[in-house]
N, C-alpha and C positions, 0 to 999 in steps of 0.2 A: 728564229733564224733571220739572217740578213737577206736582202734582196738577191745578191749573187748566189747564196746557198739555195734559196728557193728556186731560182732560175735553173740552177744545175740539176736539182731534183726533177723539175719540170721537163727539161731536155732529155733526161735519162729515164723518164717514166714510160713504161710500155703502154700505159693507158692514155697517154697524150700523143696525138698524131700531128698536131699543128706546129709543134716546135721540135726541131731536131738539129743535130750537128751537121756541119758541111762534110764533104768527103775527106778532108784532112783533120777534122775535129778541131779546127781553129776558130770557127765562127758558128753562129746559129742561123738556121733558115727558119723563118716564121711565115706560115701560110696565113695571111691576115683573115681571109674569109672563114677558113676552118677554125682559126683561133677564136674569132668572135662567136661562131656557132658552138664550138666545143667548150669554151671556158667562160665566155661573157654572157651568153644567153641563159636565161633560167632553165630552158628545156635541155640545153647541152650540159650545163653544170650539174643538173640533177637527174638527167635522163641516161642516155647511152654511155656517157663518160663515167658514170658511177661515182663512187665515193672519192676516188682520186681527183677527178676533175673538180668536184665541189670543194674539196680541201684546197686545191690550187686557187680557185676563185676567191675563197675567203682569205687565203694567206697573202695574196697580192693586193687586196682591197681595191681592185680596179674594176670599173664598170664600163669603161670605154677603151678602145684600142689605143687612142692617143695618150691616155693616162699611163698605160703600160709602156709605151714608147718613151714618154718623159722619164719614167723610172730607169729605163735602159740608158738613156742619155746621161742621167745624173751619175751613173756608175761608169761612164766613159765608153759605152758601146756606141758604135757609129754604123750608119747604113753604108754598105759598100756599093759603089756605083756598078750597075750591071746586074745586081741581084735583086729580083723582084718576086718576093714570095717563094714558094717551094720550087725547087728545081726538078 
């Protein structure tokens, strides 16, 4: 699947708490600290997050949050001023 399709599955997964839709479902809220723990750290990817988190880690092939953000930017995602992590 493409990056946007993987991102959609990530945002809609009940197993992933670090990425979710905003209140109007027009943008994504990403809690960076939780994202790094839940999806990028070996303990998070294979521990409490279970199979779903490990699959997401492998599918994005990102090991740093900055790499994930670069992929978002390549697909036209932009940071909205005033939104800093989870609301």
